[in-house]
Gaussian input, Z-matrix of N, CA and C with variables (Angstrom, degrees):
# hf/3-21g

backbone

0 1
 N
 C     1     B1
 C     2     B2     1     A1
 N     3     B3     2     A2     1     D1
 C     4     B4     3     A3     2     D2
 C     5     B5     4     A4     3     D3
 N     6     B6     5     A5     4     D4
 C     7     B7     6     A6     5     D5
 C     8     B8     7     A7     6     D6
 N     9     B9     8     A8     7     D7
 C    10    B10     9     A9     8     D8
 C    11    B11    10    A10     9     D9
 N    12    B12    11    A11    10    D10
 C    13    B13    12    A12    11    D11
 C    14    B14    13    A13    12    D12
 N    15    B15    14    A14    13    D13
 C    16    B16    15    A15    14    D14
 C    17    B17    16    A16    15    D15
 N    18    B18    17    A17    16    D16
 C    19    B19    18    A18    17    D17
 C    20    B20    19    A19    18    D18
 N    21    B21    20    A20    19    D19
 C    22    B22    21    A21    20    D20
 C    23    B23    22    A22    21    D21
 N    24    B24    23    A23    22    D22
 C    25    B25    24    A24    23    D23
 C    26    B26    25    A25    24    D24
 N    27    B27    26    A26    25    D25
 C    28    B28    27    A27    26    D26
 C    29    B29    28    A28    27    D27
 N    30    B30    29    A29    28    D28
 C    31    B31    30    A30    29    D29
 C    32    B32    31    A31    30    D30
 N    33    B33    32    A32    31    D31
 C    34    B34    33    A33    32    D32
 C    35    B35    34    A34    33    D33
 N    36    B36    35    A35    34    D34
 C    37    B37    36    A36    35    D35
 C    38    B38    37    A37    36    D36
 N    39    B39    38    A38    37    D37
 C    40    B40    39    A39    38    D38
 C    41    B41    40    A40    39    D39
 N    42    B42    41    A41    40    D40
 C    43    B43    42    A42    41    D41
 C    44    B44    43    A43    42    D42
 N    45    B45    44    A44    43    D43
 C    46    B46    45    A45    44    D44
 C    47    B47    46    A46    45    D45
 N    48    B48    47    A47    46    D46
 C    49    B49    48    A48    47    D47
 C    50    B50    49    A49    48    D48
 N    51    B51    50    A50    49    D49
 C    52    B52    51    A51    50    D50
 C    53    B53    52    A52    51    D51
 N    54    B54    53    A53    52    D52
 C    55    B55    54    A54    53    D53
 C    56    B56    55    A55    54    D54
 N    57    B57    56    A56    55    D55
 C    58    B58    57    A57    56    D56
 C    59    B59    58    A58    57    D57
 N    60    B60    59    A59    58    D58
 C    61    B61    60    A60    59    D59
 C    62    B62    61    A61    60    D60
 N    63    B63    62    A62    61    D61
 C    64    B64    63    A63    62    D62
 C    65    B65    64    A64    63    D63
 N    66    B66    65    A65    64    D64
 C    67    B67    66    A66    65    D65
 C    68    B68    67    A67    66    D66
 N    69    B69    68    A68    67    D67
 C    70    B70    69    A69    68    D68
 C    71    B71    70    A70    69    D69
 N    72    B72    71    A71    70    D70
 C    73    B73    72    A72    71    D71
 C    74    B74    73    A73    72    D72
 N    75    B75    74    A74    73    D73
 C    76    B76    75    A75    74    D74
 C    77    B77    76    A76    75    D75
 N    78    B78    77    A77    76    D76
 C    79    B79    78    A78    77    D77
 C    80    B80    79    A79    78    D78
 N    81    B81    80    A80    79    D79
 C    82    B82    81    A81    80    D80
 C    83    B83    82    A82    81    D81
 N    84    B84    83    A83    82    D82
 C    85    B85    84    A84    83    D83
 C    86    B86    85    A85    84    D84
 N    87    B87    86    A86    85    D85
 C    88    B88    87    A87    86    D86
 C    89    B89    88    A88    87    D87
 N    90    B90    89    A89    88    D88
 C    91    B91    90    A90    89    D89
 C    92    B92    91    A91    90    D90
 N    93    B93    92    A92    91    D91
 C    94    B94    93    A93    92    D92
 C    95    B95    94    A94    93    D93
 N    96    B96    95    A95    94    D94
 C    97    B97    96    A96    95    D95
 C    98    B98    97    A97    96    D96
 N    99    B99    98    A98    97    D97
 C   100   B100    99    A99    98    D98
 C   101   B101   100   A100    99    D99
 N   102   B102   101   A101   100   D100
 C   103   B103   102   A102   101   D101
 C   104   B104   103   A103   102   D102
 N   105   B105   104   A104   103   D103
 C   106   B106   105   A105   104   D104
 C   107   B107   106   A106   105   D105
 N   108   B108   107   A107   106   D106
 C   109   B109   108   A108   107   D107
 C   110   B110   109   A109   108   D108
 N   111   B111   110   A110   109   D109
 C   112   B112   111   A111   110   D110
 C   113   B113   112   A112   111   D111
 N   114   B114   113   A113   112   D112
 C   115   B115   114   A114   113   D113
 C   116   B116   115   A115   114   D114
 N   117   B117   116   A116   115   D115
 C   118   B118   117   A117   116   D116
 C   119   B119   118   A118   117   D117
 N   120   B120   119   A119   118   D118
 C   121   B121   120   A120   119   D119
 C   122   B122   121   A121   120   D120
 N   123   B123   122   A122   121   D121
 C   124   B124   123   A123   122   D122
 C   125   B125   124   A124   123   D123
 N   126   B126   125   A125   124   D124
 C   127   B127   126   A126   125   D125
 C   128   B128   127   A127   126   D126
 N   129   B129   128   A128   127   D127
 C   130   B130   129   A129   128   D128
 C   131   B131   130   A130   129   D129
 N   132   B132   131   A131   130   D130
 C   133   B133   132   A132   131   D131
 C   134   B134   133   A133   132   D132
 N   135   B135   134   A134   133   D133
 C   136   B136   135   A135   134   D134
 C   137   B137   136   A136   135   D135
 N   138   B138   137   A137   136   D136
 C   139   B139   138   A138   137   D137
 C   140   B140   139   A139   138   D138
 N   141   B141   140   A140   139   D139
 C   142   B142   141   A141   140   D140
 C   143   B143   142   A142   141   D141
 N   144   B144   143   A143   142   D142
 C   145   B145   144   A144   143   D143
 C   146   B146   145   A145   144   D144
 N   147   B147   146   A146   145   D145
 C   148   B148   147   A147   146   D146
 C   149   B149   148   A148   147   D147
 N   150   B150   149   A149   148   D148
 C   151   B151   150   A150   149   D149
 C   152   B152   151   A151   150   D150
 N   153   B153   152   A152   151   D151
 C   154   B154   153   A153   152   D152
 C   155   B155   154   A154   153   D153
 N   156   B156   155   A155   154   D154
 C   157   B157   156   A156   155   D155
 C   158   B158   157   A157   156   D156
 N   159   B159   158   A158   157   D157
 C   160   B160   159   A159   158   D158
 C   161   B161   160   A160   159   D159
 N   162   B162   161   A161   160   D160
 C   163   B163   162   A162   161   D161
 C   164   B164   163   A163   162   D162
 N   165   B165   164   A164   163   D163
 C   166   B166   165   A165   164   D164
 C   167   B167   166   A166   165   D165
 N   168   B168   167   A167   166   D166
 C   169   B169   168   A168   167   D167
 C   170   B170   169   A169   168   D168
 N   171   B171   170   A170   169   D169
 C   172   B172   171   A171   170   D170
 C   173   B173   172   A172   171   D171
 N   174   B174   173   A173   172   D172
 C   175   B175   174   A174   173   D173
 C   176   B176   175   A175   174   D174
 N   177   B177   176   A176   175   D175
 C   178   B178   177   A177   176   D176
 C   179   B179   178   A178   177   D177
 N   180   B180   179   A179   178   D178
 C   181   B181   180   A180   179   D179
 C   182   B182   181   A181   180   D180
 N   183   B183   182   A182   181   D181
 C   184   B184   183   A183   182   D182
 C   185   B185   184   A184   183   D183
 N   186   B186   185   A185   184   D184
 C   187   B187   186   A186   185   D185
 C   188   B188   187   A187   186   D186
 N   189   B189   188   A188   187   D187
 C   190   B190   189   A189   188   D188
 C   191   B191   190   A190   189   D189
 N   192   B192   191   A191   190   D190
 C   193   B193   192   A192   191   D191
 C   194   B194   193   A193   192   D192
 N   195   B195   194   A194   193   D193
 C   196   B196   195   A195   194   D194
 C   197   B197   196   A196   195   D195
 N   198   B198   197   A197   196   D196
 C   199   B199   198   A198   197   D197
 C   200   B200   199   A199   198   D198
 N   201   B201   200   A200   199   D199
 C   202   B202   201   A201   200   D200
 C   203   B203   202   A202   201   D201
 N   204   B204   203   A203   202   D202
 C   205   B205   204   A204   203   D203
 C   206   B206   205   A205   204   D204
 N   207   B207   206   A206   205   D205
 C   208   B208   207   A207   206   D206
 C   209   B209   208   A208   207   D207
 N   210   B210   209   A209   208   D208
 C   211   B211   210   A210   209   D209
 C   212   B212   211   A211   210   D210
 N   213   B213   212   A212   211   D211
 C   214   B214   213   A213   212   D212
 C   215   B215   214   A214   213   D213
 N   216   B216   215   A215   214   D214
 C   217   B217   216   A216   215   D215
 C   218   B218   217   A217   216   D216
 N   219   B219   218   A218   217   D217
 C   220   B220   219   A219   218   D218
 C   221   B221   220   A220   219   D219
 N   222   B222   221   A221   220   D220
 C   223   B223   222   A222   221   D221
 C   224   B224   223   A223   222   D222
 N   225   B225   224   A224   223   D223
 C   226   B226   225   A225   224   D224
 C   227   B227   226   A226   225   D225
 N   228   B228   227   A227   226   D226
 C   229   B229   228   A228   227   D227
 C   230   B230   229   A229   228   D228
 N   231   B231   230   A230   229   D229
 C   232   B232   231   A231   230   D230
 C   233   B233   232   A232   231   D231

   B1=1.4021
   B2=1.4822
   B3=1.3508
   B4=1.4304
   B5=1.5717
   B6=1.1931
   B7=1.4606
   B8=1.5337
   B9=1.3199
   B10=1.4160
   B11=1.5807
   B12=1.3167
   B13=1.3272
   B14=1.5570
   B15=1.3967
   B16=1.4582
   B17=1.5622
   B18=1.3017
   B19=1.4355
   B20=1.4836
   B21=1.4030
   B22=1.5349
   B23=1.4906
   B24=1.3226
   B25=1.4816
   B26=1.5581
   B27=1.3308
   B28=1.3862
   B29=1.6053
   B30=1.3348
   B31=1.4462
   B32=1.4757
   B33=1.3415
   B34=1.4104
   B35=1.5351
   B36=1.4376
   B37=1.3978
   B38=1.5823
   B39=1.3848
   B40=1.4590
   B41=1.5758
   B42=1.3166
   B43=1.4237
   B44=1.4783
   B45=1.3234
   B46=1.4876
   B47=1.4372
   B48=1.3177
   B49=1.5013
   B50=1.4635
   B51=1.3414
   B52=1.4768
   B53=1.4707
   B54=1.3475
   B55=1.4350
   B56=1.5194
   B57=1.2781
   B58=1.5148
   B59=1.5009
   B60=1.3608
   B61=1.4460
   B62=1.5198
   B63=1.2570
   B64=1.4748
   B65=1.5478
   B66=1.3249
   B67=1.4603
   B68=1.5141
   B69=1.3377
   B70=1.4142
   B71=1.5708
   B72=1.2634
   B73=1.4326
   B74=1.5434
   B75=1.2912
   B76=1.4931
   B77=1.5052
   B78=1.2875
   B79=1.4981
   B80=1.5917
   B81=1.2816
   B82=1.4469
   B83=1.5893
   B84=1.2778
   B85=1.5362
   B86=1.4794
   B87=1.3670
   B88=1.5276
   B89=1.5000
   B90=1.3454
   B91=1.5320
   B92=1.4703
   B93=1.3588
   B94=1.5002
   B95=1.4590
   B96=1.2905
   B97=1.4239
   B98=1.5613
   B99=1.3362
   B100=1.4080
   B101=1.4919
   B102=1.3027
   B103=1.4663
   B104=1.5617
   B105=1.3499
   B106=1.5424
   B107=1.5329
   B108=1.2522
   B109=1.4125
   B110=1.5689
   B111=1.3247
   B112=1.4157
   B113=1.6267
   B114=1.2647
   B115=1.4882
   B116=1.5538
   B117=1.2843
   B118=1.4494
   B119=1.5592
   B120=1.3258
   B121=1.4845
   B122=1.5832
   B123=1.3977
   B124=1.4270
   B125=1.5323
   B126=1.3384
   B127=1.4779
   B128=1.5684
   B129=1.3195
   B130=1.4625
   B131=1.5476
   B132=1.3343
   B133=1.4893
   B134=1.5079
   B135=1.3427
   B136=1.3917
   B137=1.6260
   B138=1.2724
   B139=1.4496
   B140=1.4845
   B141=1.3219
   B142=1.4392
   B143=1.5090
   B144=1.3488
   B145=1.4581
   B146=1.4822
   B147=1.3385
   B148=1.4960
   B149=1.5298
   B150=1.3154
   B151=1.4504
   B152=1.5986
   B153=1.3749
   B154=1.4391
   B155=1.4627
   B156=1.3187
   B157=1.5080
   B158=1.5315
   B159=1.2800
   B160=1.4343
   B161=1.5764
   B162=1.3155
   B163=1.5050
   B164=1.4681
   B165=1.3592
   B166=1.5121
   B167=1.5425
   B168=1.3310
   B169=1.4735
   B170=1.5065
   B171=1.3767
   B172=1.4191
   B173=1.5349
   B174=1.3622
   B175=1.4540
   B176=1.5489
   B177=1.2741
   B178=1.5178
   B179=1.5477
   B180=1.2960
   B181=1.4779
   B182=1.5318
   B183=1.3147
   B184=1.4591
   B185=1.5780
   B186=1.3293
   B187=1.4706
   B188=1.5565
   B189=1.2908
   B190=1.5225
   B191=1.5024
   B192=1.3214
   B193=1.4368
   B194=1.4829
   B195=1.2624
   B196=1.5412
   B197=1.4265
   B198=1.3469
   B199=1.4883
   B200=1.5282
   B201=1.2210
   B202=1.4747
   B203=1.5054
   B204=1.4058
   B205=1.4327
   B206=1.5421
   B207=1.3497
   B208=1.4385
   B209=1.5602
   B210=1.3187
   B211=1.4579
   B212=1.4735
   B213=1.3327
   B214=1.4975
   B215=1.5259
   B216=1.3100
   B217=1.5075
   B218=1.5291
   B219=1.3205
   B220=1.4913
   B221=1.4871
   B222=1.2721
   B223=1.5676
   B224=1.4619
   B225=1.2469
   B226=1.5055
   B227=1.5952
   B228=1.2617
   B229=1.4761
   B230=1.5724
   B231=1.2545
   B232=1.4549
   B233=1.4916
   A1=105.91
   A2=118.48
   A3=123.76
   A4=104.56
   A5=119.14
   A6=123.50
   A7=110.00
   A8=118.51
   A9=121.48
   A10=107.13
   A11=119.52
   A12=126.23
   A13=108.17
   A14=113.68
   A15=119.12
   A16=109.44
   A17=116.22
   A18=122.95
   A19=110.80
   A20=112.24
   A21=115.63
   A22=109.73
   A23=115.09
   A24=118.90
   A25=111.69
   A26=119.12
   A27=123.43
   A28=109.53
   A29=115.81
   A30=117.48
   A31=116.66
   A32=116.45
   A33=118.57
   A34=110.96
   A35=114.23
   A36=117.72
   A37=110.46
   A38=114.26
   A39=115.17
   A40=109.28
   A41=117.78
   A42=120.90
   A43=112.82
   A44=114.46
   A45=120.71
   A46=108.40
   A47=119.37
   A48=127.48
   A49=105.44
   A50=116.17
   A51=121.08
   A52=108.35
   A53=119.98
   A54=121.63
   A55=115.50
   A56=120.62
   A57=125.21
   A58=112.86
   A59=115.10
   A60=120.69
   A61=109.67
   A62=117.69
   A63=125.54
   A64=110.07
   A65=118.07
   A66=119.06
   A67=111.84
   A68=118.03
   A69=121.32
   A70=108.89
   A71=117.24
   A72=120.70
   A73=112.23
   A74=118.21
   A75=121.31
   A76=110.41
   A77=118.37
   A78=121.22
   A79=107.71
   A80=119.58
   A81=120.59
   A82=106.84
   A83=116.43
   A84=117.74
   A85=111.58
   A86=113.00
   A87=119.53
   A88=107.82
   A89=118.39
   A90=121.67
   A91=114.40
   A92=117.98
   A93=119.95
   A94=111.85
   A95=123.53
   A96=125.66
   A97=108.88
   A98=123.38
   A99=122.56
   A100=113.15
   A101=116.11
   A102=121.29
   A103=112.53
   A104=112.97
   A105=115.56
   A106=106.10
   A107=117.68
   A108=125.36
   A109=105.63
   A110=119.98
   A111=121.79
   A112=112.49
   A113=113.88
   A114=120.95
   A115=105.83
   A116=114.71
   A117=117.53
   A118=104.71
   A119=115.95
   A120=118.20
   A121=111.91
   A122=114.47
   A123=117.31
   A124=112.74
   A125=116.44
   A126=119.46
   A127=110.83
   A128=116.23
   A129=115.80
   A130=110.26
   A131=115.18
   A132=117.48
   A133=108.38
   A134=119.20
   A135=120.68
   A136=108.47
   A137=117.71
   A138=119.25
   A139=115.29
   A140=114.36
   A141=120.58
   A142=116.21
   A143=113.25
   A144=119.04
   A145=108.72
   A146=115.89
   A147=123.13
   A148=110.12
   A149=114.06
   A150=120.83
   A151=110.29
   A152=113.58
   A153=114.50
   A154=114.59
   A155=116.12
   A156=118.20
   A157=112.12
   A158=119.03
   A159=124.95
   A160=109.78
   A161=116.78
   A162=118.56
   A163=112.60
   A164=115.34
   A165=120.08
   A166=110.32
   A167=116.79
   A168=119.51
   A169=115.06
   A170=117.54
   A171=120.01
   A172=112.19
   A173=114.61
   A174=116.66
   A175=116.71
   A176=113.72
   A177=122.01
   A178=107.64
   A179=117.06
   A180=119.70
   A181=117.10
   A182=114.16
   A183=120.89
   A184=106.61
   A185=111.77
   A186=116.84
   A187=103.50
   A188=114.84
   A189=118.58
   A190=112.99
   A191=117.18
   A192=122.67
   A193=113.55
   A194=116.20
   A195=120.83
   A196=111.49
   A197=117.85
   A198=121.25
   A199=113.50
   A200=118.79
   A201=124.69
   A202=111.59
   A203=114.90
   A204=119.20
   A205=111.16
   A206=115.33
   A207=120.85
   A208=113.88
   A209=115.47
   A210=121.92
   A211=114.44
   A212=113.25
   A213=118.57
   A214=114.98
   A215=113.23
   A216=119.30
   A217=112.15
   A218=117.06
   A219=120.56
   A220=109.38
   A221=117.20
   A222=119.84
   A223=109.28
   A224=118.89
   A225=121.82
   A226=110.69
   A227=115.56
   A228=122.71
   A229=110.76
   A230=121.49
   A231=124.77
   A232=110.23
   D1=138.95
   D2=-173.19
   D3=-111.22
   D4=80.47
   D5=179.02
   D6=-85.90
   D7=149.44
   D8=173.73
   D9=-122.81
   D10=129.97
   D11=177.81
   D12=-87.55
   D13=124.10
   D14=-179.25
   D15=-93.10
   D16=141.71
   D17=-178.69
   D18=-121.96
   D19=148.66
   D20=174.87
   D21=-83.69
   D22=-175.05
   D23=-176.72
   D24=-64.90
   D25=-16.07
   D26=-176.26
   D27=-94.71
   D28=-0.34
   D29=-175.82
   D30=86.51
   D31=1.43
   D32=-179.30
   D33=-86.03
   D34=141.51
   D35=179.30
   D36=-62.80
   D37=132.14
   D38=-173.26
   D39=-128.19
   D40=-12.96
   D41=179.39
   D42=-174.02
   D43=-178.13
   D44=178.71
   D45=-137.45
   D46=135.13
   D47=176.38
   D48=-97.47
   D49=124.90
   D50=172.18
   D51=-117.14
   D52=123.89
   D53=178.68
   D54=-54.65
   D55=139.53
   D56=-176.04
   D57=-45.16
   D58=-49.09
   D59=-176.31
   D60=-58.66
   D61=-47.31
   D62=178.54
   D63=-64.73
   D64=-41.77
   D65=176.90
   D66=-62.95
   D67=-34.16
   D68=179.54
   D69=-66.44
   D70=-42.31
   D71=176.40
   D72=-62.29
   D73=-42.67
   D74=173.42
   D75=-56.83
   D76=-46.50
   D77=-173.72
   D78=-70.35
   D79=-23.84
   D80=176.80
   D81=-73.62
   D82=-38.26
   D83=-179.62
   D84=-73.81
   D85=-35.67
   D86=-173.80
   D87=-128.52
   D88=81.36
   D89=-171.42
   D90=-59.33
   D91=-29.15
   D92=-176.35
   D93=-95.18
   D94=12.05
   D95=-168.88
   D96=-64.01
   D97=-28.10
   D98=178.18
   D99=-78.03
   D100=-11.04
   D101=177.05
   D102=-90.30
   D103=-11.20
   D104=-175.34
   D105=-73.25
   D106=132.56
   D107=-174.21
   D108=-98.13
   D109=136.80
   D110=176.05
   D111=-84.23
   D112=-7.86
   D113=-177.91
   D114=-84.63
   D115=141.54
   D116=173.49
   D117=-113.80
   D118=155.01
   D119=-177.80
   D120=-63.74
   D121=157.13
   D122=-174.81
   D123=-63.44
   D124=-33.54
   D125=179.05
   D126=-63.51
   D127=-32.14
   D128=179.55
   D129=-78.27
   D130=-32.22
   D131=176.50
   D132=-66.40
   D133=-42.72
   D134=-176.59
   D135=-67.43
   D136=-40.02
   D137=173.63
   D138=-57.88
   D139=-46.33
   D140=174.29
   D141=-57.36
   D142=-41.85
   D143=-179.95
   D144=-64.67
   D145=-44.05
   D146=-178.13
   D147=-58.80
   D148=-47.42
   D149=-175.65
   D150=-67.29
   D151=-41.02
   D152=176.80
   D153=-67.47
   D154=-35.59
   D155=173.39
   D156=-61.97
   D157=-40.12
   D158=179.18
   D159=-66.45
   D160=-39.00
   D161=174.89
   D162=-65.80
   D163=-38.80
   D164=178.23
   D165=-61.81
   D166=-42.83
   D167=179.21
   D168=-72.91
   D169=-34.47
   D170=-177.86
   D171=-130.26
   D172=68.63
   D173=-178.24
   D174=-64.91
   D175=-15.17
   D176=179.31
   D177=-68.08
   D178=-24.92
   D179=179.76
   D180=-74.09
   D181=-17.11
   D182=-173.85
   D183=-81.09
   D184=130.41
   D185=-172.17
   D186=-129.29
   D187=154.53
   D188=174.75
   D189=-65.25
   D190=139.68
   D191=-176.01
   D192=-65.35
   D193=-22.25
   D194=175.50
   D195=-56.03
   D196=-41.26
   D197=177.49
   D198=-57.97
   D199=-41.42
   D200=175.42
   D201=-61.97
   D202=-48.10
   D203=179.43
   D204=-60.29
   D205=-44.57
   D206=177.47
   D207=-57.88
   D208=-44.53
   D209=173.91
   D210=-58.04
   D211=-47.80
   D212=177.27
   D213=-60.10
   D214=-43.81
   D215=177.61
   D216=-63.19
   D217=-32.85
   D218=173.75
   D219=-63.70
   D220=-46.16
   D221=-178.44
   D222=-65.00
   D223=-39.24
   D224=-175.80
   D225=-71.25
   D226=-33.47
   D227=-175.59
   D228=-86.12
   D229=-0.70
   D230=-179.70
   D231=-69.18

């Protein structure tokens, strides 16, 4: 796939150009792709904001996800 990253006047990434032929292939594989919204509901935004604030206040509580996976695997294998 030959994508082109578009940048604004400050050099920040602002979009992606996908050639028409490749976009058609994507739409064949994912027919509802144009109906997918990039907006998330306000309640989810509020929840994310709350969790990010908690992480910022208590970074020592953040643990690698691998530890959770290991604990879950131990419970499954009992």
